[in-house]
Every structure is written in structure tokens, then in C-alpha cells.
C-alpha positions as CSV (number, residue, x, y, z in Angstrom):
1,M,-1.1,15.5,16.3
2,P,-1.8,17.6,13.3
3,S,-3.2,21.1,13.6
4,R,-6.9,21.3,14.4
5,S,-7.5,23.1,11.1
6,Q,-6.2,20.2,9.0
7,S,-8.8,17.7,7.9
8,L,-9.5,15.0,5.3
9,R,-6.0,14.8,4.0
10,A,-2.5,13.9,5.0
11,V,-0.2,17.0,5.1
12,A,2.7,14.9,3.7
13,S,2.9,11.7,1.7
14,V,6.1,10.0,0.5
15,N,6.4,7.1,-2.0
16,A,9.5,5.1,-2.7
17,L,10.4,2.1,-5.0
18,A,13.5,0.0,-5.3
19,R,14.1,-2.7,-8.0
20,Y,17.0,-4.9,-8.7
21,E,17.1,-7.1,-11.8
22,W,19.7,-9.6,-13.0
23,S,20.2,-12.2,-15.7
24,V,20.0,-15.9,-14.8
25,P,20.2,-18.9,-17.1
26,L,17.1,-18.9,-19.4
27,G,15.8,-15.5,-18.2
28,R,15.8,-12.7,-15.6
29,V,15.0,-12.3,-12.0
30,A,13.8,-9.1,-10.4
31,L,13.2,-8.2,-6.8
32,Q,11.1,-5.1,-6.0
33,A,9.9,-3.3,-2.9
34,D,7.8,-0.2,-2.7
35,A,6.4,1.8,0.3
36,K,4.1,4.7,0.9
37,W,4.1,6.8,4.1
38,N,1.3,9.2,5.0
39,S,1.5,11.8,7.8
40,S,-1.2,11.9,10.4
41,Q,-4.7,13.3,9.5
42,Y,-8.2,13.7,10.7
43,M,-10.9,11.7,8.9
44,E,-13.8,14.2,9.4
45,L,-14.3,18.0,9.3
46,I,-14.9,18.4,13.0
47,N,-11.4,17.0,13.9
48,A,-12.6,15.2,17.0
49,P,-10.1,12.9,18.7
50,A,-12.0,9.9,17.5
51,D,-11.4,11.1,13.9
52,Y,-7.6,11.2,14.2
53,E,-5.4,8.7,12.3
54,G,-1.7,8.7,13.1
55,S,1.0,8.5,10.4
56,Y,1.6,5.1,8.9
57,A,3.6,3.3,6.2
58,V,2.5,0.4,3.9
59,T,5.1,-1.7,2.1
60,N,4.7,-4.1,-0.8
61,A,7.2,-6.6,-2.2
62,R,7.5,-8.9,-5.3
63,V,9.8,-11.3,-7.0
64,T,9.6,-12.0,-10.8
65,Y,11.1,-14.5,-13.1
66,S,10.9,-13.6,-16.8
67,S,11.8,-15.9,-19.7
68,A,14.7,-14.9,-21.9
69,D,12.4,-14.0,-24.8
70,D,10.1,-12.0,-22.6
71,R,7.1,-14.1,-23.7
72,W,6.1,-15.1,-20.2
73,E,6.8,-14.2,-16.5
74,V,5.7,-15.5,-13.1
75,T,5.5,-13.2,-10.1
76,G,5.1,-13.8,-6.4
77,W,3.9,-10.8,-4.5
78,V,2.9,-9.5,-1.0
79,R,0.8,-6.4,-0.4
80,N,0.9,-4.7,3.0
81,L,4.0,-6.8,4.0
82,T,3.9,-5.8,7.6
83,D,0.2,-6.2,7.9
84,K,-0.3,-2.6,9.0
85,W,-3.7,-1.7,10.4
86,Y,-4.8,1.8,9.2
87,R,-7.9,3.7,8.5
88,V,-8.7,5.1,5.0
89,Y,-12.0,6.6,6.0
90,G,-13.9,7.4,9.2
91,L,-17.5,8.5,9.8
92,D,-17.9,10.1,13.3
93,L,-21.4,9.4,14.5
94,S,-20.5,9.9,18.2
95,A,-23.7,11.9,18.7
96,L,-25.5,8.6,18.0
97,G,-23.1,6.6,20.1
98,F,-20.8,5.0,17.5
99,E,-18.2,5.6,14.8
100,Q,-17.8,3.9,11.5
101,S,-14.3,3.2,10.0
102,V,-13.0,1.7,6.8
103,Y,-9.6,0.1,7.0
104,G,-7.0,-0.5,4.4
105,P,-6.6,-4.1,3.2
106,P,-4.7,-6.6,5.4
107,R,-1.6,-8.5,4.2
108,T,-2.4,-10.3,1.0
109,Y,-0.2,-12.5,-1.1
110,G,-0.3,-14.4,-4.3
111,A,1.2,-15.2,-7.6
112,T,0.6,-14.0,-11.2
113,F,1.4,-15.6,-14.4
114,T,1.6,-13.4,-17.5
115,Y,2.0,-14.5,-21.1
116,H,2.6,-12.0,-23.9
117,W,0.9,-12.9,-27.2
118,G,2.2,-11.9,-30.6
119,P,5.5,-11.6,-32.4
């Protein structure tokens, strides 16, 4: 657990990104992954046990195909790849018998098509 004097912020946060891109017939393919790790923290000033959020990491991934002339690209992506459940905010109302928490988004996935206009 972090020190009782620590509140409302993670003491440490680490970000990383890796990308690999190569040419294929008629274009390029890129694989990318990124991650963010936050150390443990308390969500409220009073640092009650209910306000404690342990350290966590969130990872995202994407694969992109780009045309040879860079006019268009299509990307498939996943956010929160491991479907990590973590709090981004907490409101301790234990004096009233409950606590309110806001959680980070669950795993989401999708595709994006981009077209670049102009010369």
C-alpha cells in the first residue's frame, strides 16, 4: 500500500509503445502495441481503505494497412486488451453507507478507415 500521506495521484506512471512496420505488395502493414502502468493510489483525501486502488496496467493494440501512395489506410484496434477493471475516480460516502466509483472503459475494439484528401 502507498503511504497514508499519498492521495489523489499515482506516485509512478510508466508508458511504453512498440511499433513494427514493413512493406507489402501495394502498401505497408504496421503492428503497434502500447501500455500504461500506474502505481497504487488513494482516490480520496482521507485515504481510507475503501479509497485504495492497487497498481494496474492497460494495454492497447492495433494493426494498420496503408496504401502505397498513403492516400488511405484501414486499421483494426483493441483498447484495454486484457479487459482490466480499474478505478479512475472514487467518492467515499461511507458515512452515508455507500461509495461511488468510476471505472476505466472495458475492452473495446473496432476498425477505422482513413482517406487523405488533396495532392
